[in-house]
C-alpha positions as CSV (number, residue, x, y, z in Angstrom):
1,Q,-36.4,-40.7,-10.4
2,R,-37.1,-41.0,-6.4
3,K,-34.2,-38.5,-6.1
4,I,-36.3,-36.1,-8.2
5,A,-39.5,-36.6,-5.9
6,E,-37.4,-36.1,-3.0
7,R,-36.2,-32.9,-4.0
8,E,-39.6,-31.7,-5.2
9,K,-41.1,-32.7,-2.0
10,R,-38.4,-30.6,0.1
11,A,-39.1,-27.5,-2.4
12,A,-43.0,-27.8,-1.8
13,D,-42.2,-28.0,2.1
14,S,-40.1,-25.1,2.4
15,Q,-42.3,-23.1,0.0
16,R,-44.9,-24.0,2.1
17,K,-43.0,-23.1,5.6
18,K,-42.3,-19.6,3.6
19,M,-46.3,-19.0,2.9
20,E,-47.2,-20.0,6.4
21,K,-44.5,-17.5,7.8
22,E,-45.9,-14.7,5.6
23,A,-49.1,-15.4,6.3
24,Q,-48.2,-15.2,9.8
25,R,-46.6,-11.7,9.7
26,L,-49.6,-10.3,7.5
27,M,-52.0,-11.5,10.5
28,E,-50.0,-9.8,13.1
29,K,-49.7,-6.7,11.1
30,E,-53.3,-6.8,10.9
31,Q,-53.9,-7.2,14.3
32,N,-51.5,-4.6,15.3
33,K,-53.5,-2.3,13.3
34,I,-56.7,-3.2,15.3
35,G,-54.7,-2.8,18.3
36,V,-53.8,0.6,17.6
37,K,-57.5,1.6,16.7
38,L,-58.7,0.0,20.3
39,S,-56.3,1.9,22.4
């Protein structure tokens, strides 16, 4: 039972990291767009 919880926690962590990375990438993309408009 405990092993399953550990594995699910790890899966949730890696999922969250993936989402954060993706959000970071999207934000940088948006900032690049804005930067291009400004220059």
